[in-house]
C-alpha positions as CSV (number, residue, x, y, z in Angstrom):
1,M,-11.6,15.3,73.5
2,W,-11.4,12.8,70.4
3,E,-15.1,12.2,70.2
4,G,-16.5,13.6,67.1
5,A,-13.0,14.6,65.7
6,R,-12.4,13.9,62.0
7,C,-8.9,13.1,61.0
8,P,-7.8,13.0,57.4
9,P,-7.4,9.4,56.0
10,I,-4.0,8.0,56.5
11,A,-2.2,7.1,53.1
12,I,-0.8,3.8,53.7
13,P,2.0,3.1,51.1
14,K,1.3,-0.1,49.3
15,K,4.2,-2.1,48.2
16,V,3.9,-2.7,44.5
17,L,6.0,-5.9,44.2
18,L,6.0,-8.8,46.5
19,I,8.8,-11.4,45.8
20,E,8.2,-14.6,47.9
21,Y,10.4,-16.7,45.5
22,P,13.3,-14.5,44.3
23,P,15.0,-15.2,41.0
24,E,18.6,-14.9,40.8
25,D,19.0,-12.3,38.0
26,V,16.1,-9.9,39.0
27,R,16.6,-6.3,40.2
28,E,13.6,-5.8,42.5
29,R,13.6,-2.0,42.1
30,A,13.9,-2.1,38.3
31,L,10.9,-4.5,38.3
32,A,8.9,-2.3,40.8
33,L,9.6,0.8,38.5
34,F,8.5,-1.1,35.4
35,V,5.3,-2.0,37.0
36,G,4.4,1.6,37.4
37,K,5.6,2.5,33.9
38,A,3.8,-0.3,32.2
39,R,0.5,0.5,34.3
40,R,0.6,3.9,33.0
41,A,1.2,2.8,29.5
42,V,-1.7,0.5,29.5
43,G,-3.7,3.3,31.0
44,L,-4.7,1.6,34.2
45,D,-5.8,3.7,37.2
46,G,-5.3,2.5,40.6
47,D,-2.7,0.5,42.3
48,V,-1.4,-2.9,41.1
49,V,0.4,-5.4,43.3
50,V,2.6,-8.1,41.7
51,L,3.3,-11.3,43.6
52,V,6.2,-13.3,42.3
53,T,6.1,-16.7,43.8
54,N,6.5,-20.3,43.0
55,N,4.7,-23.0,40.7
56,E,2.9,-24.5,43.7
57,K,1.3,-21.2,44.8
58,L,0.3,-20.5,41.1
59,R,-1.1,-24.0,40.8
60,R,-3.1,-23.5,44.0
61,L,-4.4,-20.0,42.8
62,N,-5.2,-21.4,39.4
63,R,-7.2,-24.3,40.9
64,Q,-9.0,-22.0,43.2
65,F,-10.1,-19.4,40.7
66,R,-10.1,-21.1,37.4
67,C,-10.7,-24.7,38.1
68,K,-7.4,-25.7,36.4
69,D,-5.1,-27.9,38.5
70,E,-1.8,-26.8,36.9
71,A,0.8,-24.1,37.4
72,T,0.6,-21.2,35.1
73,D,2.8,-18.3,34.3
74,V,0.6,-15.3,35.3
75,L,-2.7,-14.8,36.8
76,S,-4.6,-11.5,36.8
77,F,-7.2,-10.6,39.6
78,A,-9.2,-7.4,38.7
79,S,-10.6,-5.3,41.5
80,H,-14.2,-4.6,41.5
81,P,-14.5,-0.9,40.3
82,N,-17.0,0.1,43.0
83,T,-15.2,-1.3,46.0
84,S,-11.5,-0.5,45.5
85,T,-9.2,2.2,44.3
86,A,-6.8,-0.6,43.2
87,A,-6.8,-1.9,39.6
88,G,-6.0,-5.3,40.8
89,D,-3.3,-7.9,41.5
90,L,-1.2,-10.2,39.4
91,A,0.5,-13.4,40.5
92,I,3.5,-14.6,38.6
93,S,5.5,-18.0,38.7
94,A,9.1,-17.2,39.0
95,E,10.0,-20.7,38.1
96,I,8.1,-20.7,34.8
97,A,9.5,-17.2,34.1
98,A,13.0,-18.5,34.6
99,A,12.6,-21.5,32.5
100,N,10.9,-19.5,29.6
101,A,13.8,-16.9,29.8
102,A,16.4,-19.5,29.6
103,E,14.8,-21.2,26.6
104,L,14.2,-17.8,24.8
105,G,17.7,-16.4,25.6
106,H,16.9,-13.5,27.6
107,S,16.9,-12.6,31.4
108,T,14.4,-13.8,33.9
109,E,13.8,-9.9,34.8
110,T,12.8,-9.4,31.0
111,E,10.5,-12.4,31.1
112,L,8.8,-11.0,34.4
113,K,8.3,-7.7,32.6
114,I,6.6,-9.6,29.7
115,L,4.3,-11.3,32.1
116,I,3.6,-8.0,34.0
117,L,2.6,-6.4,30.8
118,H,0.4,-9.3,29.8
119,G,-1.2,-9.4,33.1
120,L,-1.9,-5.6,33.2
121,L,-3.6,-5.9,29.8
122,H,-5.9,-8.4,31.4
123,L,-6.6,-6.0,34.2
124,A,-7.4,-3.4,31.6
125,G,-10.1,-5.6,30.3
126,Y,-8.4,-7.3,27.4
127,D,-9.0,-11.0,26.6
128,H,-7.0,-12.6,23.9
129,E,-9.2,-15.6,23.8
130,R,-12.2,-13.6,22.8
131,D,-11.2,-10.2,21.6
132,N,-10.2,-10.9,17.8
133,G,-6.7,-9.8,18.2
134,E,-7.2,-6.6,20.0
135,M,-5.1,-7.6,23.0
136,R,-2.3,-9.1,20.8
137,A,-2.1,-5.7,18.8
138,R,-2.1,-3.7,22.1
139,E,0.6,-6.0,23.6
140,T,2.8,-5.8,20.4
141,E,2.5,-2.0,20.4
142,L,3.2,-1.7,24.2
143,R,6.1,-4.2,24.1
144,S,7.8,-2.2,21.3
145,R,7.4,1.0,23.3
146,L,8.7,-0.6,26.4
147,G,11.6,-2.3,24.7
148,L,10.4,-5.9,25.4
149,P,10.9,-8.9,23.1
150,V,8.3,-11.2,21.8
151,G,5.3,-11.5,24.0
152,L,3.0,-14.4,25.4
153,I,0.4,-14.1,22.7
154,E,2.8,-14.3,19.8
155,R,4.5,-17.3,21.5
156,A,1.1,-19.1,21.7
157,H,0.3,-18.3,18.0
158,G,3.6,-19.6,16.8
159,N,5.2,-16.6,15.1
160,G,8.7,-18.2,14.9
161,T,10.1,-16.9,18.3
162,G,8.2,-19.0,20.9
163,P,9.5,-21.9,23.0
164,A,8.0,-24.3,20.5
165,S,9.8,-22.4,17.7
166,V,13.1,-22.4,19.6
167,D,12.8,-26.2,20.0
168,R,12.3,-26.6,16.3
169,R,15.3,-24.4,15.5
170,K,17.5,-26.4,18.0
171,A,16.5,-29.7,16.5
172,R,17.1,-28.5,13.0
173,A,20.6,-27.0,14.0
174,E,21.3,-30.5,15.7
175,R,20.2,-32.3,12.5
176,S,22.6,-30.1,10.4
177,R,25.3,-30.5,12.8
178,V,25.1,-34.3,12.6
179,R,24.8,-34.3,8.8
180,G,27.9,-32.1,8.7
181,R,29.8,-34.8,10.6
182,R,28.8,-37.6,8.3
183,R,30.0,-35.9,5.2
C-alpha cells in the first residue's frame, strides 16, 4: 500500500535561537525576532541558527575551526550553497557579550544583537580583515537602521566608543577626580 507512494516533504520548523548559557537580562523572543529582522536586512536567504553559549564552548570551536586556542565573542559558520538551504550558523559567547555590555553601558541583549549582526554579515560574505572597509560601512548602515549602538569593527579601530576608549575615559575621569581632591 505504501510502496511507491510519494509524500510531500515535511517542513520541520528550525529553532532560530539556542540558548545554552542564558544571560540574565535577555528576552529570548525579542532576540529570536531580531535574528529574522537582521537576516532580512543583511539580505541573507536561508535559515540561520544562533547558539548562545559560554566561553569554554567558543574556545573549543575557535580552536577546532580557526586554530586559535582562546574564547572569542562570535563565530560564523557559513553553509555550503550547494548542500543546504540554510545560510549558516552563529555561535556567541554570552560571557563575553555580558562583559562588553557592562563595560559599554548597554544591555547584554543589545550586545548580543550587535554580535548577531556582525556574524550575519560574515555569513553574507563580508570580511573586515580583507575588504577595505566594505563590511564596516555595511555594519554601520545596518546598525543605524536597526537602532544599535557602536559595532565591533568600530571598537576594534578605536573610534572613541570601544572598550579601550571606555577604559581611557574612566582613567581620565579618575585622574581629574583625584586632582580635584588635591586642590
